[in-house]
C-alpha positions in Angstrom: 225.4 -89.8 57.5 222.7 -90.4 54.9 223.4 -88.6 51.7 219.9 -89.0 50.2 217.0 -87.3 52.0 213.6 -87.0 50.3 212.1 -83.5 50.2 210.0 -83.0 53.3 206.3 -83.2 52.3 203.2 -82.7 54.4 200.9 -85.2 52.8 197.9 -84.0 54.7 198.2 -80.6 53.2 197.9 -81.9 49.7 194.5 -81.7 48.2 193.0 -85.0 46.9 193.8 -84.3 43.3 197.3 -83.1 44.2 198.0 -86.3 46.1 196.9 -88.4 43.1 199.1 -86.3 40.8 202.1 -86.8 43.1 202.0 -90.5 42.3 201.1 -89.9 38.6 204.1 -87.7 38.3 206.3 -90.4 39.7 205.1 -92.8 37.1 205.5 -90.2 34.3 209.0 -89.2 35.4 210.0 -92.8 35.7 208.7 -93.5 32.2 211.0 -90.8 30.8 214.1 -92.7 32.0 215.7 -95.9 30.9 215.2 -97.5 34.3 213.4 -100.8 34.5 211.2 -102.0 37.4 212.5 -105.6 36.8 215.9 -104.5 38.1 214.5 -104.9 41.7 211.6 -107.3 42.2 210.6 -105.7 45.5 210.5 -102.2 44.0 208.5 -103.7 41.0 205.9 -105.1 43.4 205.4 -101.7 45.1 205.4 -99.9 41.7 202.8 -102.3 40.2 200.6 -102.1 43.3 200.4 -98.3 43.2 199.7 -98.4 39.5 196.8 -100.9 40.1 195.3 -98.8 42.9 195.6 -95.4 41.3 192.7 -95.7 38.7 190.3 -96.5 41.5 191.4 -93.4 43.4 190.9 -91.3 40.3 187.4 -92.7 39.8 186.7 -91.7 43.4 187.9 -88.1 42.6 185.5 -88.1 39.6 182.7 -89.0 42.1 183.7 -86.0 44.2 183.5 -83.8 41.1 180.0 -85.1 40.5 178.9 -83.3 43.7 180.1 -80.1 42.0 177.8 -80.9 39.1 174.9 -81.0 41.6 175.7 -77.4 42.5 175.7 -76.5 38.8 172.4 -78.2 38.3 170.8 -76.2 41.2 172.2 -73.0 39.6 170.8 -74.0 36.2 167.4 -74.7 37.7 167.4 -71.3 39.4 168.3 -69.7 36.1 165.3 -71.1 34.3 163.0 -70.3 37.2 164.2 -66.6 37.0 163.5 -66.7 33.2 160.0 -68.0 33.8 159.3 -65.3 36.4 160.8 -62.7 33.9 158.3 -63.9 31.3 155.4 -63.6 33.8 156.5 -60.1 34.8 156.9 -59.0 31.1 153.2 -59.2 30.4 152.0 -57.4 33.5 152.3 -53.9 32.0 149.7 -54.9 29.4 147.0 -55.7 31.8 145.4 -52.4 31.3 146.8 -51.6 27.8 144.8 -49.1 25.7 145.2 -51.2 22.6 142.6 -53.9 22.2 145.1 -56.1 20.4 147.5 -55.8 23.3 144.8 -56.5 25.9 143.7 -59.6 23.8 147.3 -60.7 23.6 147.8 -60.3 27.3 144.7 -62.3 28.1 145.7 -65.2 25.8 149.2 -65.4 27.1 148.1 -65.0 30.7 145.6 -67.9 30.4 148.3 -70.1 29.0 150.8 -69.2 31.7 148.1 -69.9 34.3 148.1 -73.6 33.1 151.7 -73.7 34.3 151.3 -72.1 37.7 153.7 -73.5 40.3 155.6 -75.5 37.6 158.9 -74.4 39.2 158.0 -76.4 42.3 157.7 -79.7 40.3 160.4 -82.3 40.1 163.4 -81.5 37.8 162.1 -83.9 35.1 158.5 -82.7 35.2 159.4 -79.1 35.2 161.7 -79.7 32.2 158.9 -81.4 30.2 156.3 -78.9 31.1 158.5 -75.9 30.2 159.3 -77.6 26.9 155.6 -77.7 26.2 155.0 -74.2 27.4 157.7 -72.8 25.1 156.5 -74.8 22.1 152.9 -73.5 22.6 154.0 -69.9 23.0 156.2 -70.1 19.9 153.5 -71.8 17.8 151.4 -70.0 15.2 148.6 -69.7 17.7 150.5 -67.3 19.9 153.3 -65.9 17.7 151.1 -62.8 17.0 150.4 -62.3 20.7 154.1 -62.4 21.5 154.8 -59.9 18.8 152.1 -57.6 20.1 153.6 -57.6 23.6 157.2 -57.6 22.5 158.0 -60.6 24.7 159.5 -63.1 22.2 163.0 -62.6 23.8 161.7 -63.7 27.2 160.2 -66.9 25.8 163.5 -67.6 23.9 165.5 -67.0 27.1 163.3 -69.5 29.0 163.5 -72.0 26.2 167.3 -71.6 26.2 167.8 -71.9 29.9 165.5 -74.9 30.1 167.5 -76.7 27.4 170.7 -75.9 29.1 169.4 -77.3 32.4 168.2 -80.5 30.6 171.6 -81.0 28.9 173.4 -80.7 32.2 170.9 -82.8 34.1 170.8 -85.6 31.5 174.6 -85.9 31.6 174.6 -86.1 35.4 171.8 -88.7 35.4 173.7 -90.9 33.1 176.9 -90.7 35.2 174.9 -91.4 38.3 173.4 -94.6 36.8 177.0 -95.8 36.1 178.4 -94.7 39.4 179.9 -96.9 42.1 180.3 -95.3 45.5 183.9 -94.9 46.7 185.4 -93.9 50.0 188.0 -91.4 48.9 189.6 -91.1 52.3 190.1 -94.8 52.7 191.5 -95.1 49.2 193.9 -92.2 49.8 195.1 -93.7 53.1 195.8 -97.0 51.4 197.7 -95.3 48.6 199.6 -93.2 51.1 200.8 -96.2 53.1 202.2 -97.9 50.0 203.7 -94.6 48.7 205.5 -94.0 52.0 206.8 -97.6 52.0 208.2 -97.1 48.5 209.8 -93.8 49.4 211.4 -95.3 52.5 212.6 -98.3 50.4 214.1 -96.2 47.6 215.8 -93.8 50.1 217.3 -96.6 52.2 218.8 -98.4 49.2 220.0 -95.2 47.6 222.0 -94.6 50.8 223.3 -98.1 51.5 223.9 -99.4 48.0 226.6 -98.1 45.6 224.3 -98.6 42.7 223.3 -96.0 40.0 219.9 -97.6 39.7 218.8 -96.5 43.2 220.5 -93.1 42.9 218.6 -92.4 39.7 215.4 -93.9 41.1 215.7 -91.6 44.1 216.1 -88.5 41.9 213.0 -89.5 39.9 211.0 -90.0 43.1 212.3 -86.8 44.7 211.6 -84.6 41.7 207.8 -84.8 42.2 208.1 -84.5 46.0 210.1 -81.3 45.6 207.6 -79.9 43.2 204.7 -80.4 45.6 206.8 -79.2 48.6 207.2 -76.0 46.7 203.5 -75.8 45.9 202.7 -76.2 49.6 205.3 -73.6 50.6 203.9 -71.1 48.1 200.4 -71.7 49.3 201.4 -71.2 52.9 203.1 -67.9 52.1 200.0 -66.7 50.4 197.8 -67.8 53.2 199.8 -67.8 56.5 198.5 -70.2 59.1 199.2 -69.9 62.8 199.6 -73.7 63.0 203.0 -74.8 61.6 202.9 -77.7 59.2 204.9 -80.8 60.1 206.6 -82.5 57.2 206.3 -86.2 57.0 
């Protein structure tokens, strides 16, 4: 009867980052021991192969996170569009103001805003540049008195701030996109999984058939991470019961 059995782990239930971290944890735990890969050339070959493939898998995960940045960019664009609309709405009460100064201020600001009609429908880069210009003109000496008369400086500052925030986010994403190589996360994960399974089987078999402390200790290192993520999946399943039972592999 086999004495060493790896903790049952449903790989398919692990999220992509968790699967990568399962392998990272094995490397980290192994590094905390005095074990040497050179003790077993076949194990070393599998160990080195996983180490070589893991960075590419992590880059693929970074690519997936870039799609999250796209959602953030869309949100930031919507924020500055709302701020622009708030500025337009802020001057409307002064259309029929009793004060001549307020009516003059309304007319001056309204004429300027009219030059930027539909700017929110422009491309991201064009909208950013045009809103930069709009805010600069509104905050210049030519219009500072008008903004003060209407009490709308804060609306211009909010638009300037949200436009800057959008540009900072978009510029970072644009740089990353220019450096990006497209990865197939699923294919990379499957390749890693096949090699990881092979290594688990190898370690388990030798831990059971050889009377050697190296393989017993190696099994303990490998199983430590497996048990951790088995517990993670169990806790998740208890929080969110599923009618379909998971099958450990």
